[in-house]
FIDREN-486511 format. One line per 5 residues: number of its first residue (from 1); their letters; for each residue x, y, z of N, C-alpha, C, O. Coordinates in Angstrom, 2 decimals. Each point is the difference from the previous one (the first is absolute). Layout:
NUM> a> X/Y/Z/X/Y/Z/X/Y/Z/X/Y/Z; ...
//
This chain:
1> mlglt> 74.69/83.30/-125.13/0.90/0.70/0.88/-0.46/-0.21/1.45/-1.19/0.10/0.30; 2.12/-0.37/0.55/-0.25/-0.14/1.43/1.05/0.80/0.72/1.20/-0.22/-0.18; -1.63/1.15/0.98/0.94/0.83/0.74/-0.35/0.05/1.46/-1.17/0.14/0.38; 2.18/-0.24/0.44/-0.16/0.15/1.44/0.32/1.45/0.32/1.16/0.42/-0.05; -2.18/0.35/0.37/0.17/1.43/0.25/0.67/0.23/1.34/0.93/0.80/0.11
6> einss> -1.42/-1.51/0.92/0.57/0.16/1.33/-0.51/-1.09/0.93/-1.00/-0.66/-0.28; 1.70/0.49/1.39/-0.51/-0.72/1.16/0.07/1.03/1.11/1.08/0.30/0.51; -2.23/0.23/-0.14/0.00/1.12/0.93/0.13/-0.45/1.46/0.07/-1.19/0.28; -0.05/2.16/0.62/0.22/-0.29/1.43/-1.13/-0.82/0.62/0.19/-0.61/1.05; -1.35/0.59/-1.68/-1.12/-0.81/0.48/0.05/-1.42/-0.56/-0.93/-0.79/0.18
11> rvavl> 2.05/0.46/-0.88/0.21/-1.31/-0.61/-1.05/-0.29/-1.07/-0.55/-1.10/-0.08; 0.28/2.11/-0.75/-0.86/-0.16/-1.16/0.88/0.07/-1.25/0.66/1.01/-0.24; -0.65/-2.07/-0.54/0.74/-0.03/-1.26/-0.92/0.55/-1.08/-1.08/-0.54/-0.25; 1.52/1.61/-0.38/-0.79/0.64/-1.05/0.54/-0.45/-1.35/1.15/0.27/-0.35; -2.00/-0.97/-0.40/0.39/-0.53/-1.31/-0.85/0.65/-1.09/-1.18/0.26/0.19
16> evsgk> 1.81/0.00/-1.34/-0.72/0.48/-1.17/0.14/-1.04/-1.10/1.09/-0.49/-0.28; -2.22/0.16/-0.34/-0.03/-1.02/-1.04/-0.68/0.59/-1.23/-1.06/0.61/0.10; 1.68/-0.81/-1.26/-0.63/0.42/-1.25/0.41/-0.95/-1.12/1.05/-0.63/0.05; -1.90/0.55/-1.05/0.28/-0.89/-1.13/-0.04/-1.45/0.41/-0.76/-0.39/0.88; 1.59/-0.42/-1.53/0.07/-1.43/0.28/1.28/-0.29/0.78/1.09/0.41/-0.41
21> laeed> -1.23/-1.10/1.53/1.16/-0.32/0.83/0.83/-1.12/-0.62/-0.54/-1.02/-0.44; 1.84/1.24/0.41/0.93/-1.00/-0.50/0.87/-0.50/1.15/0.01/0.61/1.08; 0.70/-1.68/-1.29/0.86/-0.58/1.03/1.02/1.02/0.50/0.28/0.07/1.20; 0.29/0.73/-2.10/0.99/1.00/0.38/-0.58/1.04/0.95/0.68/0.49/0.90; -1.96/-0.16/-1.09/-0.66/0.97/0.87/-0.04/-0.53/1.43/0.35/0.71/0.95
26> cnsvl> -0.78/-1.95/-0.80/-0.09/-0.61/1.33/1.38/-0.14/0.63/0.17/0.27/1.19; 0.81/-0.70/-1.97/1.35/-0.18/0.52/0.62/1.31/0.46/0.87/0.00/0.87; -1.30/1.11/-1.45/0.60/1.29/0.37/-0.43/0.47/1.39/0.74/0.75/0.64; -1.90/-1.17/-0.15/-0.47/0.45/1.31/0.11/-1.07/1.09/-0.10/0.31/1.18; 0.30/-1.56/-1.58/0.03/-1.09/0.98/1.06/0.15/1.09/-0.32/-0.25/1.17
31> pelea> 1.55/0.63/-1.47/0.99/0.08/1.08/-0.40/0.96/1.13/0.16/-0.33/1.17; -0.68/1.48/-1.53/-0.41/0.96/1.03/-1.23/-0.49/0.77/-0.09/0.18/1.21; -0.86/-0.80/-1.91/-1.18/-0.54/0.67/0.37/-1.16/0.92/-0.53/-0.10/1.11; 1.41/-0.78/-1.56/0.41/-1.13/0.83/0.72/0.47/1.25/-0.19/-0.57/1.08; 1.01/1.61/-1.20/0.69/0.55/1.17/-1.01/0.58/1.00/0.16/-0.17/1.21
36> aldkp> -1.18/0.83/-1.71/-1.03/0.56/0.87/-0.83/-1.11/0.66/-0.41/0.13/1.15; 0.16/-1.20/-1.88/-0.78/-1.12/0.55/0.77/-0.80/1.03/-0.60/-0.72/0.80; 1.92/0.82/-0.80/0.82/-0.72/0.98/-0.10/0.62/1.39/0.36/-0.64/0.99; -0.85/1.86/-0.89/-0.15/0.66/1.29/-1.27/-0.53/0.68/-0.94/-0.41/-0.68; 0.91/0.42/2.02/-1.14/-0.59/0.70/-1.30/0.79/-0.10/-1.08/-0.56/0.21
41> eplrf> 1.15/1.86/-0.51/-1.22/0.80/-0.08/-0.77/-0.33/-1.28/0.60/-0.35/-1.01; -1.93/0.47/1.07/-0.80/-0.26/-1.20/0.32/1.01/-1.11/0.35/1.15/0.28; -0.47/-1.59/-1.49/0.17/0.87/-1.16/-1.33/0.05/-0.74/-0.57/-1.03/-0.35; 0.10/2.24/0.12/-1.25/0.19/-0.73/0.33/0.49/-1.40/1.07/0.53/-0.25; -2.02/-0.73/-0.67/0.22/0.39/-1.39/-1.09/0.95/-0.46/-1.18/-0.20/0.28
46> yielh> 1.60/1.24/-1.00/-0.90/0.90/-0.71/0.45/-0.06/-1.45/1.14/0.34/-0.32; -2.04/-0.76/-0.56/0.36/-0.21/-1.40/-0.87/0.88/-0.89/-1.23/-0.09/0.04; 1.88/0.93/-0.85/-0.70/0.83/-0.97/0.11/-0.65/-1.36/1.10/-0.27/-0.48; -2.24/0.02/-0.15/-0.04/-0.61/-1.33/-0.33/1.08/-1.03/-0.99/0.71/0.13; 1.84/-0.61/-1.16/-0.20/0.95/-1.09/0.04/-0.77/-1.32/1.06/-0.51/-0.38
51> nfsgi> -2.17/0.40/-0.30/-0.06/-0.71/-1.29/0.61/-1.40/0.10/0.73/-0.44/-0.90; -1.02/-0.25/1.98/0.53/-1.35/0.22/-0.62/-0.95/-1.01/-1.22/-0.03/-0.16; 2.06/-0.77/-0.53/-0.52/-0.89/-1.03/0.34/-1.47/0.22/-0.26/-0.83/-0.87; 0.83/0.49/2.03/0.24/-1.40/0.30/1.42/-0.29/0.44/0.83/0.89/0.18; -0.58/-2.19/-0.01/1.31/-0.46/0.51/0.51/-1.10/-0.93/-0.73/-0.93/-0.32
56> diaai> 1.96/1.06/-0.09/0.68/-1.06/-0.75/0.14/-1.20/0.93/0.37/0.17/1.16; -0.65/-1.37/-1.62/0.07/-1.18/0.85/1.40/-0.18/0.59/0.14/-0.49/1.12; 0.89/0.88/-1.84/1.37/-0.13/0.50/0.24/0.91/1.22/0.91/-0.25/0.79; -1.71/1.28/-0.65/0.17/0.93/1.12/-0.38/-0.63/1.33/0.50/0.41/1.05; -1.37/-1.40/-1.08/-0.46/-0.62/1.26/0.41/-1.45/0.13/-0.21/-0.61/1.05
61> qke> 0.78/0.05/-2.09/0.38/-1.41/0.01/1.44/-0.15/0.49/0.92/0.58/-0.58; -0.73/-1.35/1.63/1.32/-0.31/0.53/0.13/-1.51/0.11/-0.96/-0.71/0.30; 2.16/0.25/-0.55/0.25/-1.45/0.13/0.26/-0.37/1.42/0.22/-1.17/0.31
//
């Protein structure tokens, strides 16, 4: 599971990760993250890991 909790006023993207990440998990948060990255201000990340067990190769593999 990958969840984008918020992008706060300080431009910190708060993500929560648990279990094994699948391609669908990444695809669910990418549009909002890409929109935030298109802005000129830096974007910082705070990531909370809960029982993280890895990433499916399809989640990070793009053609």
